[in-house]
N, C-alpha and C positions, 0 to 999 in steps of 0.2 A: 502494501500499499504504498502511497503517496501523503508526505506531512512536512511541515515549515519546519525544522530542528535549528535551536541555537546552539552555536558552534563559539563559544568563545577564545581568542578575540576577534575573529572576524564576521562575528553577526549572525545572520539567519540563511537556511539554504533550504532548498527544497529537496529532497533524500527519500529515497526508496526505505523503507524498514517491515521486517516484518510485521506479521496482525498482532495483538497483543493477546494471550493466551485469557481466559476467563476462568474460574473457578465458577463452583456451583452456586455461590452467592451474588455473581458478578453479572455485568452485562455489558454488552460491545453495542458503540452505538454507532449506526452511520452515518457520518455528520453532512445533512442538509444547509447548514449555514452557522459562520462566525462571526459576530463581529472584532474588528480590530479596536482594542482600547487603549488610551493616552496610557496605562500601564504598559503595556505592550511596548509603546515606542521608549520610554522611559528605561524599561529592562535595553533595548537596543542600544541606548546611549551609553547605559552605565555598563551593559556588560558583566551583572554579576554569575557566577559560576554556578552551572545545571539549572537557567533559567527556561521554566516553559512557558512556552508563548500558545495564546488562545485561550480564552474561559468565554464567552459570549455565545453559548453553545444549544443551538436547535436541530435535532436529528429526529433517527427513529431504530428503533428497536430491532437491529441484525441479528444477535445472538444472546438468548438470554438462560443464566445455568438454571440449574431444574431445580433448584431449591429457591428460588424468587416470586415471590407473591405479589400480585396486583399488579403485573406488567405481563404481557405477552409479546412474541416478535412480529415486529409491523409497526408498534406501537409508537405513534410520533411523541417524542419529548422534547423537554426543556431541561438541560443540565447544569446543573453550577460545580465550580471547582472545587471551592472549601466547603466544609463539613462541622460543625459544631461538636460537641458529644454532647450539650445538652444538659450536662449534671455537674460542671466542677464550680468553685466560685462564680468566676467570669460569668456564665451562662445564667445560673441560678441568680444573677441581678442585671440581664439581659446586654452584658456584654460580650457577646457571639462571636464580634470577630477576634476580639482578646485572646479566647480559649485557645490553648494551644494546641487542642487538637486542628481546629478551622486552621491555622497557621500552616499546619505540616502534612493537610494534606492536600492532593490534587488530581486529575486525572492523567491518562497515561496516553500516547504522551501532548497532549495539550491539542487544544481546539482545531488549528488549523493543521487538521488533518481528516482523513479520509476517514477511520475506524479512533475512535477514541474507547479504552476500557473504564466503566462505571464501578468504584470499588463497592461493596457490600455495605459500607459508611453511608456511599454516594445514592445506590439505591434505593435506600433505606428513608433516606434525609433530604437530599438535593437532586434526586429527579423527578419531572413533573410533568402529567401528562397535556399535551396538546387538546386545546378543542380542534372540532371537525371545520374548517373552513376558515383558520387562522393561517396562512401562509408564516413558511421559517424566518424569511428575512424578517418581520415583523417578532414573529416568538424570540429571535434569537438578542433582544433587545431587554429581555425580562432582565435579563443580573443587571447589567447597567441604571435601571431604571427602577429596582429596588435598592442599589445606595442611593439614588436620591430622594425615594419613596422613606426609606429610615434617615437619612438627614434631615428630611421637614419636617420629620415626626420626631427627633429629636428638638426642633428648633421651637417646637407645639405652636407654630407660624398661626393665627388667627384672625378670621372674618377683618377685615377692614387694617391687618397688617400694613405698612411699606416697607416693602423690602428688595433693597438693592441688588444685582446679580453683577459683579466684575466677572466677564469670559464669557464670551456668549458661542461657545462650540455646542457641540452636543451634549455634556453635561447642564452647561445654564441654561440651554433651551427646554432638557426632560426637567428642570427642576421650575422654571417658568411655569411651564404647563400645567406639576404638581399642584404651584402656588396660585395659578388660577383658578383649579377647583378648589382652593380655599378661600375663592374669594376676596385675594389680598391683590395691593395693588403692584405693580413690581415694575424697576424702573434698573434694565441693563446698562453695560458701557461694555466696549469693547472697538480692539483699532479697527475692524474692519468693516467696512459701510451694509457691506451688506447682509454679513449675520446681526448686525446693529438693526436692520431692517427685519427678517425674520420672528423679528420678535415681537413684534404688531401683532399677531393675534393674541397674546398673552399678556401686554403689557407695552412699555416705551423703549424703545432702545437708542443711545447715545453712543457718538464715536466721541464727543467733546467733551470734558471734564465738567468745564465750566457753566455749559450748559445743561449737562444732570446734575448740577449743583444748584443750578438757580429752579429747576423744575422741581428736584426736590423739596426745595425751600419753600415753593409756591403750592405744593401736593398738602405739607404737610405745617404750614402756617412758622416754618421757619423752627418745628420740632427736631427734626432728624429722620433718618431709618430707624426702624424697629430692628430690624435683622442686615446686617452689609455681608452678602455670602461670596468671597473668594474660589472661583473652581478656575482659575488661570492669574497670569500676570508675575512680574517681580515682587520680591520678598518685597522691597522699598515702599511697594505702594499700599501694603498691608498698615504701616503707620502713618502714611500720609494721608488715607482715606477714612481712619480711624474717629477721625472728628464728623465724618458724616452720620454718626450713630446719633442717636437721640442720648438722652441720659437715662441708663436703666436700658440701654438695647446691647442687642447680642453679634460678637464678631464673629462668624461662622469661615471656620479652614476646612476648607472642600477640595483642598489638591496640594500634590507634594512641592516643597517649591527648593530650590537652591540649597542645598547646606549654609552656605556662609551666614545664616540666620535673620533672623527677625527681631527688629527692634521697635515695642509697645514701648508707652508710656504709662509705668506700672502706678505713678499718681492719679494719671486720669482712669487708668483703672475703676482704682479704690475710689477716689470721692466722686468718680461720676457711676458708680457701683455698676462696672460694664461687666459683661460674661463674654470670657473666649471659649467656643465651644468648636469639636470639628467631630467627623463624620466619617468611617472608614468602609466596613462594610456591611451587608445586610444581615439582618435574620432569617430562618428558612420562612416565616412567617409574611415577611416582606417580598420574600420570593411569590408565594402564592396568589399574593393581592396583585403585583405588580402584572404577573400575568392575565390576571382577571380585568384589570386595567386595558391592557393591550388589545386582549380577545373582544370588550364590551364596545369597544370605542372612544371609552371617555379619553384615552391616553392616541396621541395619533404618532404612530413611529415614523409617516409620512414626511412629519414637517422635520425628520431630520435631511430629507434628501438622500435615504441609506446609495450608495451605489456598491454595485458588487462586481468581485474581482475573484479568477478563478488564483488557486494555488500558484502557479506559475507564475499569476504576476503579483507577487506578493509585494516587492521591490516596488514595484508602480503603486500598491497602494501606501504604502507607509509614504510615497514620494509627495503624494497627493497631499495625506495629513499633514503631513508638516509642512506644505506648501499651502495650505489653508483654501485649497480649490477645492478637496470634498472636504462634509463635514462629516458621515461616517461610512467607512467603509468598510464592508462583508465580506469574507473568505470564502466562497461558493465551491468547494471539491466539486470536479467535474469526472 
């Protein structure tokens, strides 16, 4: 079978691999679609050892271990890559993505492949049936949407809140859609005029920070944002734009930043009672809810304008995402 395999330090390349063997409690999934995530691009740039690429997976059960219950061969499924144990200190407190098992689990060999192996844990807790009528491209966005959904839940966004989003790529636009469903007012900022325009169905997009700030003042009578979400941008912008928050507001870090560090005025955090909050990955129920949002049409994957690429076009997909000519690339094994 064909798969995109990370080969440090030269990057990733298309390779021919043996089909993974499965046990009686595992499943083999034929991949129909796998989204290219910003995390994959970070791995390609950072070149960590043994990186596994591709985790936004939708496909079909190709082979099933004889002890597996609840699925049959041919079932269309979404497969998440990490699985929490559901019983440790972290899981019991709702911090599923901090669970040690969560961080240690993954699919084999990664989602950019003809076939992937789902372990017993994955089959039990991270594999979900796709309803008839929902295509694989849309279903593949369950995992990234669930990350955004968990973040919005953690923020406790309420109807009438005014929320800013810096970075209007796929994650920013997904977040804006979820906030629109909660009747929040969304203001977005991006250097790309096309991406700022894309926000129009869910809020107001800007490329000019001064125009963003003036609109913010007008909308909130000078109060400021209830929440400011960073999905992209230089780390210096975090401290520069924290002043856009109202007293008692929340600064939300929803992206990885360069390890140079972020300087935040701790006196302002203290005296203004600001909250700094992050979010990383979803809980199992977030995956279920996200698949339902996509299947019901309440969330529009089409708004992301996904573009499909064959496995042999992986380098082109990466290049288009980096060049910002494509917002969402989805690998489709042929």
